[in-house]
Residue frames as a rotation matrix with the C-alpha (Angstrom) as fourth column:
MET 1
-0.994 0.077 -0.076 106.41
0.002 -0.692 -0.721 85.02
-0.108 -0.717 0.688 86.89
HIS 2
-0.471 0.877 -0.094 103.00
-0.641 -0.267 0.720 84.97
0.606 0.400 0.688 85.31
GLU 3
-0.120 0.382 -0.916 102.20
0.229 0.909 0.349 81.81
0.966 -0.168 -0.197 87.08
LEU 4
-0.735 -0.325 -0.596 103.16
0.653 -0.102 -0.750 83.21
0.183 -0.940 0.287 90.43
ALA 5
-0.896 0.443 0.011 100.97
-0.437 -0.878 -0.194 86.30
-0.077 -0.178 0.981 89.98
ASP 6
-0.207 0.879 -0.428 98.09
-0.471 0.294 0.832 84.04
0.857 0.374 0.354 88.85
ASP 7
-0.259 0.058 -0.964 98.50
0.624 0.772 -0.121 81.94
0.737 -0.633 -0.237 92.02
VAL 8
-0.922 -0.048 -0.385 98.47
0.331 -0.614 -0.716 85.00
-0.202 -0.788 0.582 94.28
ALA 9
-0.711 0.697 -0.092 95.34
-0.689 -0.664 0.291 86.45
0.141 0.270 0.952 92.51
ARG 10
-0.146 0.642 -0.753 93.55
-0.029 0.758 0.652 83.05
0.989 0.117 -0.092 92.70
SER 11
-0.457 -0.083 -0.886 94.19
0.836 0.301 -0.459 83.03
0.305 -0.950 -0.068 96.53
LEU 12
-0.968 0.208 -0.142 92.91
-0.145 -0.921 -0.360 86.62
-0.205 -0.328 0.922 96.81
GLU 13
-0.492 0.821 -0.290 89.78
-0.648 -0.123 0.751 85.65
0.581 0.557 0.593 94.98
GLN 14
-0.283 0.274 -0.919 89.27
0.428 0.894 0.134 82.58
0.858 -0.356 -0.370 97.07
HIS 15
-0.562 -0.071 -0.824 89.46
0.824 -0.127 -0.552 84.81
-0.065 -0.989 0.129 100.15
GLU 16
0.415 0.775 0.477 87.38
0.846 -0.521 0.110 87.61
0.334 0.359 -0.872 98.65
THR 17
0.584 -0.305 -0.752 89.99
0.379 -0.717 0.585 90.24
-0.718 -0.626 -0.304 99.41
GLY 18
0.815 -0.432 0.387 92.39
0.253 -0.335 -0.908 92.48
0.522 0.837 -0.163 97.79
ALA 19
0.322 -0.793 -0.518 95.96
0.920 0.133 0.368 93.61
-0.223 -0.595 0.772 98.61
LEU 20
0.997 0.005 -0.076 97.53
-0.006 -0.991 -0.137 97.07
-0.075 0.137 -0.988 98.98
THR 21
0.215 -0.977 -0.006 101.20
-0.799 -0.180 0.573 95.79
-0.561 -0.119 -0.819 99.10
VAL 22
0.982 -0.028 -0.187 103.02
-0.088 0.807 -0.583 93.68
0.168 0.589 0.790 96.55
GLN 23
0.398 -0.874 0.278 106.34
-0.626 -0.037 0.779 92.09
-0.671 -0.484 -0.562 97.31
VAL 24
0.806 -0.239 -0.541 109.04
-0.298 0.626 -0.721 90.31
0.511 0.742 0.433 95.39
LYS 25
0.565 -0.664 0.490 111.73
-0.433 0.268 0.861 88.10
-0.702 -0.699 -0.136 96.97
VAL 26
0.707 -0.487 -0.513 114.91
-0.354 0.384 -0.853 86.92
0.613 0.784 0.099 95.02
ARG 27
0.617 -0.665 0.421 117.67
-0.176 0.406 0.897 84.57
-0.767 -0.627 0.133 96.29
TYR 28
0.496 -0.597 -0.631 120.85
-0.840 -0.145 -0.523 84.52
0.220 0.789 -0.573 94.38
SER 29
0.562 -0.302 -0.770 123.31
-0.030 0.923 -0.383 81.54
0.827 0.238 0.510 93.98
ASP 30
-0.563 -0.824 0.059 125.32
0.007 -0.077 -0.997 82.74
0.826 -0.561 0.049 97.04
PHE 31
-0.174 0.718 -0.674 122.02
0.931 0.343 0.125 82.49
0.321 -0.606 -0.728 99.13
LYS 32
-0.938 0.027 -0.344 121.88
0.102 -0.931 -0.351 86.37
-0.330 -0.364 0.871 99.51
THR 33
-0.277 0.942 0.192 118.16
0.956 0.248 0.159 87.11
0.102 0.227 -0.969 99.65
LEU 34
-0.993 0.018 -0.113 116.50
-0.006 -0.994 -0.111 90.47
-0.114 -0.110 0.987 98.91
THR 35
-0.275 0.961 0.025 112.99
0.951 0.276 -0.137 91.52
-0.139 -0.014 -0.990 99.31
ARG 36
-0.997 -0.055 -0.061 111.31
0.041 -0.976 0.212 94.68
-0.071 0.209 0.975 97.83
GLN 37
-0.294 0.956 -0.014 107.80
0.915 0.277 -0.294 95.91
-0.277 -0.099 -0.956 98.10
VAL 38
-0.944 0.136 0.300 105.48
-0.002 -0.913 0.408 98.70
0.329 0.385 0.862 96.83
ARG 39
-0.541 0.803 -0.250 102.25
0.555 0.118 -0.823 99.88
-0.631 -0.584 -0.510 98.30
VAL 40
-0.770 0.363 0.525 99.26
0.401 -0.365 0.840 101.10
0.496 0.858 0.135 96.25
GLU 41
-0.826 0.491 0.277 96.24
-0.563 -0.709 -0.424 103.21
-0.012 -0.506 0.862 97.05
GLU 42
0.222 0.959 -0.177 93.53
-0.974 0.225 -0.004 100.83
0.036 0.173 0.984 95.71
PRO 43
0.102 -0.131 0.986 93.26
-0.442 0.882 0.162 97.06
-0.891 -0.453 0.032 96.62
LEU 44
-0.381 -0.300 -0.874 94.62
-0.921 0.210 0.330 94.86
0.084 0.931 -0.356 93.83
THR 45
0.239 0.541 0.806 92.91
-0.540 0.764 -0.353 91.71
-0.807 -0.351 0.474 92.88
GLN 46
0.959 0.255 -0.128 94.00
-0.224 0.399 -0.889 90.91
-0.175 0.881 0.439 89.31
ALA 47
0.506 -0.798 0.326 96.98
0.682 0.602 0.416 88.80
-0.529 0.012 0.849 88.23
GLY 48
0.347 -0.398 0.849 97.95
0.804 -0.340 -0.488 91.33
0.483 0.852 0.202 85.56
GLU 49
0.800 -0.017 0.600 98.08
-0.248 -0.920 0.304 94.23
0.547 -0.392 -0.740 88.13
ILE 50
0.850 -0.435 0.296 100.18
-0.164 0.316 0.935 92.08
-0.500 -0.843 0.197 90.57
TYR 51
0.478 -0.652 0.589 102.49
0.831 0.553 -0.063 90.92
-0.285 0.519 0.806 87.79
ARG 52
0.561 -0.190 0.806 103.05
0.436 -0.759 -0.483 94.45
0.704 0.622 -0.343 86.47
LEU 53
0.776 -0.255 0.577 104.11
-0.552 -0.718 0.425 95.73
0.306 -0.648 -0.698 89.91
ALA 54
0.716 -0.580 0.389 106.33
0.190 0.698 0.690 92.67
-0.671 -0.420 0.610 90.64
CYS 55
0.399 -0.583 0.708 108.08
0.911 0.162 -0.380 93.37
0.107 0.796 0.595 87.28
PHE 56
0.679 -0.120 0.725 108.41
0.006 -0.985 -0.170 97.08
0.735 0.120 -0.668 88.13
LEU 57
0.860 -0.326 0.394 110.11
-0.465 -0.178 0.867 96.21
-0.213 -0.928 -0.304 91.46
LEU 58
0.593 -0.669 0.447 112.53
0.656 0.724 0.213 93.85
-0.466 0.167 0.869 89.65
ALA 59
0.372 -0.420 0.828 113.40
0.808 -0.292 -0.511 96.41
0.456 0.859 0.231 87.18
ARG 60
0.806 0.039 0.590 113.55
-0.113 -0.970 0.217 99.41
0.581 -0.242 -0.777 89.52
ASP 61
0.700 -0.539 0.469 115.89
-0.590 -0.067 0.804 97.88
-0.402 -0.840 -0.365 91.87
ARG 62
0.241 -0.559 -0.794 117.69
-0.835 0.297 -0.463 95.83
0.494 0.775 -0.395 89.20
LEU 63
0.251 -0.002 0.968 117.26
-0.807 0.551 0.211 92.59
-0.534 -0.834 0.137 91.19
VAL 64
0.816 -0.040 0.577 118.03
0.231 0.937 -0.261 90.25
-0.530 0.347 0.774 88.37
SER 65
0.533 -0.767 -0.357 121.65
-0.840 -0.531 -0.113 90.83
-0.102 0.360 -0.927 87.85
GLY 66
-0.588 -0.782 -0.209 122.74
-0.799 0.602 -0.004 87.19
0.129 0.165 -0.978 87.87
PRO 67
-0.484 0.447 -0.752 121.48
-0.001 0.860 0.511 83.66
0.875 0.248 -0.416 88.26
LEU 68
-0.200 0.576 0.792 118.59
-0.940 -0.340 0.010 83.22
0.275 -0.743 0.610 90.74
ARG 69
-0.983 -0.059 -0.173 117.94
0.006 0.936 -0.351 80.30
0.182 -0.346 -0.920 93.03
LEU 70
-0.379 0.888 -0.261 114.49
0.873 0.249 -0.419 81.67
-0.307 -0.386 -0.870 93.94
ILE 71
-0.945 0.244 0.216 111.97
-0.159 -0.924 0.348 84.29
0.284 0.294 0.912 92.88
GLY 72
-0.451 0.844 -0.291 108.67
0.892 0.431 -0.134 84.88
0.013 -0.320 -0.947 94.48
ILE 73
-0.561 0.516 0.648 105.64
-0.154 -0.834 0.530 87.21
0.814 0.198 0.547 94.50
GLY 74
-0.524 0.469 -0.711 103.60
0.841 0.415 -0.346 87.93
0.134 -0.780 -0.612 97.61
VAL 75
-0.136 0.493 0.859 101.00
-0.033 -0.869 0.493 90.48
0.990 0.039 0.135 98.83
SER 76
-0.592 0.067 -0.803 100.11
0.803 0.140 -0.580 91.88
0.074 -0.988 -0.137 102.14
THR 77
-0.896 0.338 -0.287 98.00
-0.138 -0.828 -0.543 94.63
-0.421 -0.447 0.789 103.72
LEU 78
-0.758 0.618 0.210 94.82
0.628 0.602 0.493 92.86
0.179 0.506 -0.844 102.82
ALA 79
-0.683 0.609 -0.404 91.64
-0.388 -0.771 -0.505 95.07
-0.619 -0.188 0.762 102.25
PRO 80
0.057 0.844 0.533 88.36
0.396 0.470 -0.788 94.52
-0.916 0.256 -0.308 100.83
PRO 81
-0.632 -0.408 0.659 88.47
0.750 -0.105 0.654 94.81
-0.197 0.907 0.372 97.15
SER 82
-0.772 0.295 -0.563 87.17
-0.252 -0.955 -0.155 98.10
-0.583 0.023 0.812 95.61
PRO 83
0.160 0.823 0.545 83.72
0.416 0.445 -0.793 97.76
-0.895 0.353 -0.271 93.99
GLN 84
-0.777 -0.436 0.454 83.98
0.557 -0.140 0.819 98.04
-0.293 0.889 0.352 90.23
LEU 85
-0.469 0.542 -0.698 82.18
-0.421 -0.831 -0.363 100.93
-0.776 0.124 0.618 88.62
ARG 86
-0.432 0.373 0.821 79.48
0.798 0.583 0.155 99.54
-0.420 0.722 -0.549 86.08
LEU 87
-0.758 0.180 -0.627 78.61
-0.431 -0.860 0.274 101.72
-0.490 0.478 0.729 83.26
PRO 88
0.293 0.918 0.267 75.29
-0.072 0.300 -0.951 101.28
-0.953 0.260 0.154 81.41
LEU 89
-0.750 -0.538 0.385 75.85
0.307 0.232 0.923 99.95
-0.586 0.810 -0.008 77.91
């Protein structure tokens, strides 16, 4: 899943944007497909943040209860990334 989050973050970086919504999709061996999402207040751009929220969704809704055919991470509600506060050193 780290690789999936890295790919999403790289795409956001290429488009110079952030995302307010993170989604996960799982498909089970019987082809049943579930999608869950969570929205945040500040646009996400970092792979670690996206990964953390994807794991949260998987755990919160207990989505990994058996063998999976597919797992995916996506983002939506695109917004300009928040400027990072720079502190003088």
